[in-house]
N, C-alpha and C positions, 0 to 999 in steps of 0.2 A: 516708516512709511510717510512720504509727504507728497502734496499736491503740487504740480509744477506746470506753468503754461510755457511752452516752447515758442521761442521768439526768432530764432536764428539757426544756422548750421555752421559746423566748423568744417575745415578742408580734410578732416578725417571722416566726415560723413554723419558726426553724431549731432543730434538736436541740442539746443542750448536754451537754458531757463535760468531762473534765480528762485531761491529760497531765501528770503531776507537779502543779506548782502552777499550771500554766497552764490558763485555761478555754479550750476549743475550741469553735466554733459550727460545726455541720455540717447544711446544708439536707437535706432529703429523708430524714432519719432520724426515729426514734421512741424515746421512753424505753422501755428494754429491749434496743434493738439493741446488738450488739457487732460493731464493724466496723472494717476497715482504712481509714484516711482519709489522703488526701494533702493535707498542709498547703500552702495557697496563699500565705498571708501569715502572719508571725509577728511580734507585738509583745512588749513586755515581760509583760504579764500576760494576754495572749490571743491566740489564732490563730483563722484562718478556715480550714476544711477542705472538701473535696470527698469525698463518699462513693465510695470505690474498690470496695470489696467486702463483702459482709455475711459475717461469720463465724458470728452466731447472730442470728435474726431476733426481734423482740420479738413477744409475743403480741397487741399492739395493731396491728400492721401487717397491711394488707389489700392486696388487689389493687386498683389505681386502676380507675376506671370510665371513663377517658379514656385513649386510646391515645397522646397526646401529654403526658401530666400530668408527665412528668420534665423536659419542655422548656417548656411554656406556663407563663407568668407569671401566668395568671388564677386559679389554685389553688396552694396550698402544702401542702395536707394531705390529697389524695386517697388518699395512702398509709396514712393512720391512720383506724381504725374510727370510726364515728360516736359511738358511746358515750364512747370515749376522748377524742375531740375535744372533746366537752361538759365532761368531767372536767377536761381541760387548760384550758379557757377560764375555767371557775370559778376553777382555780388562779391564772391570769394575773391576775384581779381582786383575789383575796385577796392576791397578793404585791405588786401596785401599792399597795392600800390600807396595808398594812404597812410597806412601804419607803418609799414616798413620802408617804402620808398619815399616817404615825406612829401607826395605829390597831393595837393589839397583837391584837386578835381581832374582826376585821371581821364584821358578820353577814350573810355572803353566802350565798344559797340555791343550790341545785343550779340549773344551766341550764334553762331553760323547755323543756318537750319537747311539750307538748300545745297543738293549736289549740283555739278556743273551743267547737268541737264534741266534743272529746274525742279526735279522730284525732290521730295522731302528726305532728309538724311535719316536712315534707319536708326531707331532706338533699341531695336530687338534684332537678333539674328545677323549682327554686323561684324562678328569677330571672324577675321580671316585665319586665326591661329589659335590653337589651345594646347597648354601642356599640363597633363595631368599627372599628378602624383599616383603611384600605385601602393596598394596595401592588402593585407589579408583580413578577411573578417573573422569575428569569434568562430564562426562556422566553417571557416577554411575556404570561402569564396573569394576569388580576385576581384578587387575594387578599383575604381578610378573615379577621381572627383576633384573637388576642391577641399581645402582645410576648414573646420569648423572655425568660427569667429573666435580670434584670441587664443587658438590653440593648434596642435598638430594632429588633432583627430580628424579622420578623413570622412567627408559626406559623400557617399556613393552616388553617382549620377549615371543615368542611361541616356539622358538628353540635356541640354542646355540651352534656354532660350536666349542667351545672348551671344552664341556661337552661330555661324552659318549653318542652316537646317540641313544642308547637304553632308556636313560632318556627322551628325547624330548616328546614322547607322554605324559607322565605324566606331564610335564610342561604346555603343552597346555591344557589339558582336565580337571586336578585337579581345575584349576581356575574357570571353568564352573561349577563344582559340588559345589564349595564354594559359587558361585554366586547363584545357584538354592537353597541352603540350607538357604541362607539369613544371615549367620554368619557375625557379624560386622568385619570390618578391623581396626587394631590398628592405631591410629593417634599419631605420635611420638611428635609432638608439644604439644598436648593438655592431652596426656597420657590417651586416651579414647579409647573404641573399644577392640576387643578381638584378633583376628588373627594378628600374627606379621610376622612370616616367613613360608615359604614352603621349607623343606628340604628334598633332595633326594640322595641316595647313592646307589651305584652299586659294586658288586664283579666282576672285570674286567675278572677274570677267571671263575667264576662259573655263572655269568649273574644274580644272586640272587639281590634283589632290596629292599630297606627299605624307607618308606615315614615317614616323621615326620612333625607334624605341632606345631608350636611354638605359644602359646596363652598366653594372659594376665589372663586367667581364664579357669577353667574346665567346665563352664556352656556353652556348645555348643549343643543345643538341637539335637539329631538325630547322633550324632557323631559316636558312637559305630555301628549303622546300616550302616552308610555311610563306615566306615572302612571295615566292612564285604564285602560291595558292591565292594570298590575297590580292596580287596583280589580275588574276584572272576571275576572280569574283567581283571586283569593283571596276567598272569599265573606266571610271574617272581617275582612278589611282595610277599615277605615271611612275612612282618610284616608291621603295621601301628601303630605309636607311638604319643603320644601327651606330649610336654614338656612344663612345666609351667614357665612362666618368667614374674613376675609381677613387676619387678623392672624398675626404670625410668633409662635405660640404653641403650648403643648401642651394648652391649654384646648379642650375639644371644640366647645362650642357658641358661635357668635358671637352679636351683639345681635338679629339680625333673622330671623324665620322665616316663611316664606310657604306657604300651603296650595295644593298644585298641583292636587289633586282629592279630592273627598270632604270630609270634616270636619277641622278643626285640632286635634281632641281625640278622646279614646276615652272611654267610659263604664266606670265600675268600682264595684262594690258593695263597700263598706267599712263595718263597724261599724254597720249598719243604714241607712247613707246611700248615696246616689249621688254620685259624684265625676266630675267631668271633668278628665281629665289630658291636658295638651298634651305635645309633643314634649320639651321642655325643662324641664317641671315636676318638681320635686324630690319623689319619693315612695319610702318606704322599699322596698327592692329585694325583700323577702320580706313579701309582702302578709299571710300568715297569721300570721306571728311578730309582725308589728307590731300586728295586730288582737288577738292573745292577750295583749298586755300590757294592754290598756284595763281588763279585768275585774279585773286585779290592782290597777292604779291606783285604780280606783272603790272597791274593797273596802277598801284602805289608807286612802283619804282619807275615806271615809263622808261624802260630801257631804250637806248637809241643805237646799239650796236657796236659802240666804239669802247665800252667799258670793260675794265678787269674786275671779275667778281670772284671773291674768295669766299667758299663754302666751308666754314670750319664745323668739325664734328660731321663731316658729310655722309657717313655710312656708306651704302652702296649707290650713293648718288641721287637719292629721291628727289632733292630740289636741285642738284647740280646740272643733272643731264636735261630736264625740261627747260631749265632757265638758259642753258648754253646756246640755244639757237638765237638768243636776243642780245649776246654780248660778244665782244671781240675773243676774249679768252676767259674761261672759268677753271678755277683751281679748287680742289677739294683736298681737304686734310682730314686724316682719320687714323686713330690709334690702332684698330683691329685690323691686321694684315689680310685676313680672310675677306673682310668687308672692302678693302681697297682692290683686292684681286677681283671680287665680283662686280665692283664698279667699273673697273677697266674693261671687263669682259661685256658689260651691257654697254659701254660706250662703243665698242667695236660692233656689237650686235646691231645696234642703231645707227651706226656710222656717224657718230658725233666725234668729230675730229678735234675741235677747238677746246678739248679739256685735258687737264693735267691732275693726276691724283699722286699725293703724297701720304706715306705712311710714317706715322709717329705721333706723339703727344702734341696737341694744339698749342699748348702753351710754350712748348720747345721750339716747334717748327714755324710757327707764325713770325717770332722775331728773328729767328735764323734766315729766313727766306728774304728777309728785307723787301718786301713788296710794298707798293703804294697802290692799293685797291681803291676803285670809286665806290664798290658796295662790298660790304663784308655780311654774310648771312651765318648766324650763330645758331645752333641747335644742340646745345650741350645736353648731358644727363640731368638728372633731377637735381644735383647738387649745384648746378649752375656753373658759370664760367670760372676758371682758375683766375686768380688775381693777376697773374702774369699776362693773360690773355686780354683783361680790360686794360692793364697798363700800356700793352702794345698798340691797342686800339687808340687810346688817348694820345700816344706818341705819333702815331701814323695820321691821325685824323682822317679816315675815310669819309666821303662826303655824305655816305648814308649807310645805316646799319639796320638789318633786319634780325631780330632776336625772337627764335622760336623756342618756346618753354613748356615744359610738363609740370612746372611747379611754381604757382604764383609767388611764394615767399622768396625763392631765389631770384626770380625774375626782378621783383621789386628792389631787392638787395643790388642787383648789377645795374639796373636802371638808374638807381640813385647815383651810383659811382659815376656813370656816364653823362647824366643831365649835369652833374656838378662839374665835370670836365669838359663842358662845352658842345652838349648836344641837347637838342629839343625833342621831347617825345611828342610825335605827331598823331599817333593813333594805335589804339591796341585792339586786336580782333580776337577774341576768344572762339574756340571750336571745341566741339563736344566729340572728342576721339573716344571717349570711355562712357557711353550712356549707361545708366544704372549704377554709376559709381560716382564718388566725388572728385574724381580726377578732372582736370580740365587743362587743354591745351590752349596756348595763346601765341598770338604773333604781334611783336611791337615793332613799330617803325620809327626810327630815330634820324633826324637831319642834323647835320653839323650847323651849328649856330653861325650867323654872318659874323666874320671877323675872328673866329675862333682859332682857325689855322695860323 
């Protein structure tokens, strides 16, 4: 047992302190905490600890809004007040750009706090989608929730304070229906049983809801009748779907989704557009925060209507479609064929005609298309951009690059290469897409340096 004063936070959400020359990482702590810590693992330069007892609580510590916050792996920072969470996230971006990007004084703004209507962005009840693993308790009860921190032991939930409140009745009641139907629950270790996940999604602006069960097989007796019962019971539920995933994997969705009752999508209002979102469509989890970034991107780019814009890793056109009205032509590139199909349908639905979507890997298509865009928007997965994408950008030298990132370390890595290759980092705007967690979204704006082309 050692006494530790916590001074910082890691991008994994752990508190950081020191014992002598050794760094100690302690989950569930806040900078300003002084605590007794039990060391669980000790290496030459660092140790991993567990909070045993608080000696003095940080002024930034608060009471969690969830009764299982200390156990559930869904959130890491419910014990930290919202204002300090945002400050910590800004600091995580700054540290990554300094340490990995080699940028001495990175121009990082405070974390975005306001929605487009000027109201505060929600830090609770914000999630528009949740995918809950299913399990069976020792007493034989169907459970749904999130895994315990650092394990695959399920924490059963009947409500979740970070998901949209309107989804809570479904979480509690659908489990009971599954229990009554007697459908078997998937066992990950043995690869036996049927139902794997309960997935629920809501249109934040429309209130429409979509329910999806992920199953190892389609052989669920009475599933269509139960789907119709759910549609009748929940007025806002517009569709019930069954996704088939028979693979031995921790990936949630399989390749095939069938609509059992109602519609295979819900409608959502976003940035002045109507979007159709399916069960497995990727869409930012915090609708209002994602939407709040668009005016910032528009102001920074100051588009004049003659530009060619390329949106790499475009998904369903979350940024492509709203920005298309301000450019001559917008091109989206996306690997997932279902997302491209959805993007094209959403473009037709909103009568956006100056867009083209291409299906394929960005690192393959971007050089093959031989485009000379004025603006390139990057929104890669957590691993960042493929090296071939960065090399293509350095070769074609678009005037401006907008890089949307969900991981500061890979953003910093890629910005270092771009800035070395002729770009100037103008500004970075962090946004809190995932309150109560250590994850942070950022948008970096780059300008081609004078004479670099």
